[in-house]
C-alpha positions as CSV (number, residue, x, y, z in Angstrom):
1,M,120.9,110.7,100.1
2,P,122.7,107.3,100.7
3,D,125.9,107.0,102.4
4,A,128.3,106.5,99.6
5,R,130.3,103.9,101.8
6,N,127.1,101.7,102.3
7,K,126.7,99.6,99.0
8,E,123.2,98.4,100.2
9,E,121.9,101.9,100.5
10,I,123.5,102.8,97.0
11,L,121.9,99.8,95.6
12,R,118.4,100.5,97.1
13,Q,118.6,104.2,95.8
14,A,119.5,103.2,92.4
15,L,116.6,100.8,92.2
16,I,114.4,103.6,93.3
17,D,115.8,106.0,90.8
18,A,115.3,103.3,88.0
19,G,111.6,103.4,88.9
20,C,111.4,99.9,90.3
21,D,108.4,99.0,92.4
22,S,108.7,98.2,96.2
23,G,108.3,94.3,95.4
24,L,111.2,94.3,93.0
25,I,113.4,96.4,95.2
26,S,112.6,94.1,98.3
27,E,113.5,91.1,96.1
28,C,116.8,92.7,95.0
29,M,117.7,93.6,98.4
30,E,116.9,90.1,99.6
31,K,119.2,88.7,96.8
32,Y,121.8,91.3,97.5
33,R,121.9,90.2,101.2
34,D,122.2,86.5,100.2
35,G,124.9,87.2,97.5
36,T,122.8,86.1,94.6
37,L,122.0,89.5,93.1
38,S,122.8,88.3,89.7
39,D,119.7,86.1,89.7
40,M,117.8,89.4,89.4
41,L,119.2,90.2,86.2
42,P,116.3,88.9,84.1
43,R,113.7,90.7,86.2
44,L,115.9,94.0,85.8
45,C,116.1,93.4,82.2
46,A,112.4,93.1,81.9
47,H,112.0,96.3,83.8
48,R,114.4,98.0,81.6
49,K,112.3,96.9,78.5
50,C,109.1,98.4,80.1
51,V,110.8,101.7,80.8
52,L,112.2,101.8,77.3
53,S,108.8,101.3,75.8
54,D,107.4,104.1,77.9
55,V,110.3,106.2,76.3
56,H,109.4,105.2,72.8
57,R,105.7,105.7,73.5
58,G,106.6,109.3,74.8
59,Q,108.8,110.0,71.8
60,K,106.1,109.1,69.5
61,Q,103.6,111.5,71.2
62,I,106.4,114.3,71.1
63,D,106.9,113.6,67.3
64,C,103.0,113.9,66.9
65,L,102.8,117.1,68.9
66,D,105.8,118.5,66.9
67,Y,104.0,117.7,63.5
68,L,100.8,119.1,64.8
69,T,102.3,122.4,66.0
70,S,104.2,122.7,62.8
71,K,101.1,122.5,60.8
72,I,99.2,124.9,63.1
73,K,102.0,127.4,62.6
74,S,101.9,126.9,58.9
75,D,98.3,127.8,59.1
76,E,97.2,124.4,57.6
77,Y,94.6,124.1,60.1
78,K,93.2,127.8,59.5
79,K,89.5,127.6,59.5
80,E,88.0,128.4,56.1
81,K,85.3,131.0,55.9
């Protein structure tokens, strides 16, 4: 767990928790040390869009599974004899 007093450690952990890859983390940390972290906003926004796309894809899969399980429970897929 990062030392709450160390902003660099907190930033690194936040990037890890956000699912950033090691390259993006390294870039961000370098920009942080240079005082130009705001230059990373477009890259971080792009990463956010990818993560959100994954969430939407997962939600669609959940919706399909909910529909399928509902139909199975209602015997709609009962094999006819």
